[in-house]
C-alpha positions in Angstrom: 24.5 48.9 0.6 27.7 47.2 1.6 30.0 49.0 4.1 33.0 50.5 2.3 36.2 48.5 3.1 38.3 51.6 3.9 37.2 54.7 5.8 36.4 57.6 3.5 37.2 61.2 4.6 33.5 61.9 5.1 33.1 58.6 7.1 36.0 59.6 9.3 34.3 62.9 10.0 30.9 61.2 10.9 32.6 58.6 13.0 34.4 61.4 15.0 31.1 63.2 15.4 29.4 60.0 16.8 32.4 59.4 19.0 32.0 62.8 20.7 28.3 62.2 21.2 28.8 58.9 23.1 32.3 59.4 24.6 31.1 59.2 28.2 29.9 55.6 27.5 32.6 54.3 25.2 35.1 51.8 26.5 38.7 51.9 25.2 38.3 48.3 23.9 35.2 49.1 21.8 36.3 52.5 20.6 37.4 51.8 17.0 36.5 53.7 13.8 35.1 50.5 12.3 32.9 49.7 15.3 31.3 53.1 15.2 31.1 53.0 11.3 29.0 49.8 11.6 26.4 51.7 13.7 26.3 54.6 11.2 25.9 52.3 8.1 23.3 50.1 9.9 21.1 53.2 10.5 21.8 55.0 7.2 24.0 57.6 9.0 20.9 58.9 11.0 22.8 59.9 14.2 19.6 60.9 16.1 18.1 57.5 15.4 21.1 55.5 16.3 22.4 57.4 19.3 20.0 56.0 21.9 20.5 52.5 20.5 24.2 52.8 20.6 24.1 54.1 24.2 21.9 51.1 25.1 24.6 48.8 23.7 27.4 50.7 25.5 25.5 50.5 28.8 25.4 46.7 28.3 29.2 46.8 27.6 29.6 48.6 31.0 27.8 46.1 33.1 30.5 44.1 35.0 28.3 41.0 35.2 28.2 40.7 31.5 31.9 41.6 30.9 31.4 42.1 27.1 34.8 43.7 26.5 36.6 40.8 28.2 34.4 37.8 27.6 36.0 36.7 24.3 39.3 36.2 26.1 37.7 33.9 28.7 37.1 30.2 28.4 34.0 29.2 26.5 32.6 27.2 29.4 29.0 28.2 30.1 26.9 25.1 30.8 24.9 25.9 27.6 28.1 25.6 25.5 28.1 21.9 26.2 25.1 21.7 23.8 25.5 24.7 21.5 29.0 24.5 20.0 31.1 27.3 18.6 31.2 27.6 14.8 33.9 30.3 14.5 36.5 28.8 12.1 38.7 31.4 10.3 39.0 33.8 7.4 36.9 33.0 4.4 39.5 34.3 1.9 37.2 33.9 -1.1 34.9 36.5 0.4 37.3 39.4 1.2 37.6 40.6 4.8 35.2 38.0 6.1 35.4 35.4 8.9 33.4 32.2 8.7 31.0 31.1 11.5 29.1 27.9 10.9 25.9 27.5 12.9 24.4 24.0 13.2 20.9 25.4 12.9 19.2 22.1 11.9 20.7 20.0 14.6 21.2 22.4 17.5 18.7 21.5 20.3 17.3 25.0 20.8 14.0 23.5 22.1 15.9 21.6 24.8 18.0 24.6 25.7 14.9 26.8 26.2 13.1 24.1 28.1 16.0 23.8 30.5 17.5 27.3 30.9 16.1 30.9 31.3 16.2 33.0 28.1 18.6 35.5 29.8 21.1 32.7 30.4 20.8 31.5 26.8 21.6 35.1 25.7 24.5 35.3 28.2 26.0 32.1 26.7 25.3 33.5 23.2 27.1 36.7 24.0 30.4 34.8 24.4 30.1 33.7 20.7 28.9 37.1 19.4 31.8 38.8 21.2 34.2 36.2 19.9 33.0 37.0 16.4 33.4 40.7 17.0 36.9 40.2 18.5 38.0 38.2 15.5 36.7 40.9 13.1 38.3 43.7 15.2 41.7 41.8 15.2 41.5 41.4 11.4 40.5 45.1 10.9 43.5 46.2 13.1 45.8 44.2 10.8 44.3 45.1 7.4 43.0 48.6 8.0 39.8 47.4 6.2 36.3 46.8 7.5 35.6 43.2 8.2 32.4 41.1 8.9 31.1 37.6 9.5 30.1 35.2 6.8 27.4 33.4 8.8 26.6 29.9 7.4 23.5 28.2 8.7 23.5 24.5 8.1 19.9 23.3 8.1 20.6 19.6 7.8 18.3 17.6 10.1 15.7 20.4 10.5 12.2 19.0 11.0 9.1 21.0 10.3 6.9 20.7 13.4 5.1 22.9 15.9 8.3 23.4 17.9 10.1 25.0 14.9 7.3 27.5 14.3 7.1 28.3 18.0 10.9 28.8 18.1 11.1 30.9 15.0 8.4 33.3 16.0 9.4 33.3 19.7 12.8 32.7 21.2 14.9 32.6 18.0 13.3 35.9 16.9 14.2 37.3 20.3 17.8 36.1 20.0 18.2 37.5 16.5 16.6 40.8 17.6 19.2 40.9 20.3 21.9 40.2 17.7 20.7 42.9 15.3 20.2 45.5 18.2 23.7 45.0 19.6 25.9 43.7 16.8 24.8 46.0 14.0 26.3 45.3 10.6 28.6 42.6 12.0 27.1 40.0 9.6 28.2 40.1 6.0 25.5 37.6 4.9 23.6 34.6 6.1 24.2 31.7 3.8 21.8 28.8 4.2 23.0 25.3 3.1 21.4 21.8 3.3 18.1 23.5 2.9 15.0 21.2 3.2 12.0 21.8 0.9 9.7 23.2 3.6 12.1 26.0 4.4 10.3 28.3 1.9 7.2 28.1 4.2 9.3 29.0 7.2 11.1 31.7 5.2 7.7 33.2 4.4 6.9 33.1 8.1 10.2 34.4 9.4 10.9 37.0 6.7 8.6 39.7 8.0 10.0 39.3 11.5 13.5 40.2 10.3 14.8 43.7 10.0 14.9 44.7 6.3 18.7 45.0 6.2 18.9 41.4 7.6 16.3 40.1 5.1 18.4 41.4 2.2 21.5 39.6 3.5 20.1 36.0 3.3 21.4 33.7 0.5 19.8 30.3 0.1 22.0 27.8 -1.7 20.5 25.0 -3.8 21.2 21.3 -4.0 24.7 22.0 -5.4 25.6 23.9 -2.2 28.9 21.9 -1.6 30.3 23.4 -4.8 28.6 26.8 -4.5 29.9 27.4 -1.0 33.5 27.1 -2.2 33.0 30.3 -4.2 32.4 32.1 -0.9 34.9 30.4 1.5 38.0 28.2 1.5 37.5 24.5 2.2 40.0 24.8 5.1 37.4 26.9 7.2 34.4 24.7 6.4 33.4 21.7 8.6 34.8 18.2 7.8 31.4 16.7 8.6 30.2 18.1 5.3 32.4 15.7 3.3 30.5 13.1 1.3 31.7 9.5 1.8 35.3 9.0 0.4 35.8 12.8 0.1 38.0 15.1 2.2 37.5 18.5 0.6 36.4 20.3 3.8 38.9 20.2 6.7 37.8 22.5 9.5 37.3 20.6 12.8 34.0 22.0 14.2 32.4 20.1 17.1 28.9 18.8 16.6 26.1 20.1 18.9 24.7 17.7 21.5 21.0 17.3 22.5 20.0 18.5 26.0 19.0 15.4 28.1 15.3 15.5 28.9 16.0 15.1 32.6 17.5 18.6 32.6 14.2 20.1 31.3 12.7 22.5 33.9 9.9 21.1 35.9 10.0 23.4 38.9 7.6 26.2 40.0 8.0 29.5 41.6 8.1 29.6 45.4 4.7 29.8 47.1 5.3 33.3 48.3 5.8 34.6 44.7 3.6 37.6 43.9 1.8 38.6 40.7 2.0 41.9 38.9 -0.6 42.7 36.2 0.3 45.0 33.3 -2.5 46.2 31.0 -1.9 46.0 27.2 0.1 48.9 25.9 1.3 49.9 29.4 4.3 49.6 31.7 4.5 48.9 35.4 7.1 48.4 38.0 8.1 47.2 41.5 10.1 49.5 43.7 12.8 48.4 46.2 14.8 50.4 48.7 18.3 49.0 48.8 21.7 49.8 50.1 25.0 49.9 48.3 26.5 46.4 47.8 23.3 44.6 48.8 22.2 42.0 46.2 18.8 41.5 44.6 18.0 38.0 43.3 15.0 37.7 41.0 12.8 35.1 39.5 10.3 36.2 36.8 7.7 34.3 34.9 5.6 36.0 32.2 2.5 34.6 30.6 3.2 36.6 27.4 6.1 38.5 25.7 7.5 41.3 27.8 10.4 43.7 28.2 12.2 44.5 31.5 15.2 46.3 33.1 16.2 47.7 36.5 16.6 51.4 37.1 17.9 53.5 40.1 17.5 56.9 41.6 18.7 58.6 44.8 16.7 61.7 44.1 13.7 61.9 46.6 11.5 63.7 44.1 12.3 61.3 41.1 11.6 58.4 43.4 8.0 59.6 43.7 7.4 59.0 39.9 4.3 56.9 39.3 4.9 53.2 38.6 6.3 52.4 35.2 7.8 55.9 34.7 11.6 55.8 34.3 12.6 58.9 32.2 14.8 60.4 34.9 16.0 57.1 36.4 19.5 55.6 35.7 19.5 52.1 34.2 21.6 49.8 36.2 20.8 46.4 34.6 20.5 45.5 30.9 17.3 46.3 29.1 15.8 43.1 27.5 13.5 44.5 24.9 11.9 41.2 23.9 11.5 38.2 26.2 9.3 35.7 24.5 6.4 34.4 26.6 4.9 32.5 28.1 8.4 31.8 29.7 9.1 28.0 29.9 11.8 28.6 32.5 11.5 31.6 34.8 14.2 34.2 34.2 16.7 34.1 37.0 19.5 36.4 37.8 21.0 38.6 40.5 22.5 42.1 40.7 24.8 43.8 43.2 23.5 47.3 44.0 26.1 50.0 43.0 24.6 52.7 45.2 22.1 53.3 48.1 18.7 54.4 46.9 15.5 53.3 45.2 15.6 50.6 42.6 12.8 50.0 40.1 12.2 46.7 38.4 10.5 48.0 35.2 8.2 45.7 33.2 6.7 46.6 29.8 3.7 45.3 28.0 3.8 48.2 25.5 3.9 45.9 22.4 0.6 44.2 23.3 -2.7 45.2 21.7 -5.1 43.1 23.9 -3.2 40.8 26.2 -3.0 41.7 29.9 0.4 40.5 31.0 0.8 38.7 34.3 4.3 38.6 35.7 4.8 36.2 38.6 7.9 37.3 40.5 9.9 36.4 43.5 12.5 38.9 44.9 15.1 38.1 47.5 17.7 40.5 49.0 20.9 39.9 50.9 
C-alpha cells in the first residue's frame, strides 16, 4: 500500500531498529527517518530481507568516485546529459507531497547513448538525476514533516515500435530500472504514461513481467484525453510547455528537449590485442585476482557476450586470499556491485579505481542467472 505521510509510533520504532542495524554504513546525509521508512515499506517491513539490500546501497553511497551524497549539489554536466535532459520540475500540488519529473521516453535517444557510452557511464549520469530527485524529496520532507515521493511522468510521444525498442526494453532499460528499484526504493509515487501510442499494450505485455510487482502496480496509462487528465495529478506550472497544442499556453514549465546522439560518436573501437578472455560456465561465478598496493590504480575494460554481474573485492588476510576463484564471502567489497549488466555489451565497460589498501583484489564476475549460456568476458586490466 501507500506509505503513510506521517511516521506512526510503530514506524518510528521500526525505523530506529533498522538504523541500529546499519549504523556503521549510514552517512549523516542519508540518515533520515523517511529514507529508512522507504526501505521498510518497499520490503513489507521484512528487516532480514532488506538489510543486505540496504547495506549494498549504503556501500554505493560510501564510494568516493560516485559521490552519491554530494552529487545533487554539483553541476549536471556529464557528457551524457547533453542528450538526456533533466525532467525535474517542481511540486505537483494536485498530488500531495509529490514532485514532478517528466521523462522524454519517446524521444530520448537511448539507443544512441548505449551505442556510444558504456552502461556503467550511463548509470553514473543517471545517478545525478536520481539523487537530484531524492534531494528534492528530502528537502520537501524536512519542510513538511510528511513523506514525499516522485510523480514520474513518461512522455511516449515519438516512440516507434521496432527491434531497437524491444532490445532496449528487455536489456539496458530493464537494467537501469532494476538499478532504480534496487537503490531508490519507494521513491516513485507512480509512473504516469502520456502520449501513449497504440502498440504500447504489446510492449507493456512484454515489459510487465520484467518489472517488480510493486512497480507494476504503480503504472497509470492515460488515454487520448491525457492533457486534461494530467491536470488532476499536477499543476500546469510544473508540466512542459512543449505539450501545449497550437494557440494554447496551459503548460508553462520550461523543460529542455532531449537531443539525438550523433552517429559519429557511436563506438566502433575494439579491445586491445593483449586483452584476455575469461570463461564462466552457466550458473557459476569466476574471478581475476590482482596484488596491488595502496593508492595504486586499476583501469579496466570489460566486454561480455551475455548478461553478467560484477564487482571488485579486497582482502589482506593471507588465508582468505587462498579462496577458490569466484568465492567472495569473506572479502570486503571496494567497488559497486552491478547486478545486471545487459549483454552482449555494445561498448565495453570502462572505469578505474584507486586502491584503498595494500593486498589482494578480486574482480568478481557472475553468470549465476544463466541456464545454458557460457559467458565469455574479454578483459583488459592496466595498473599504475
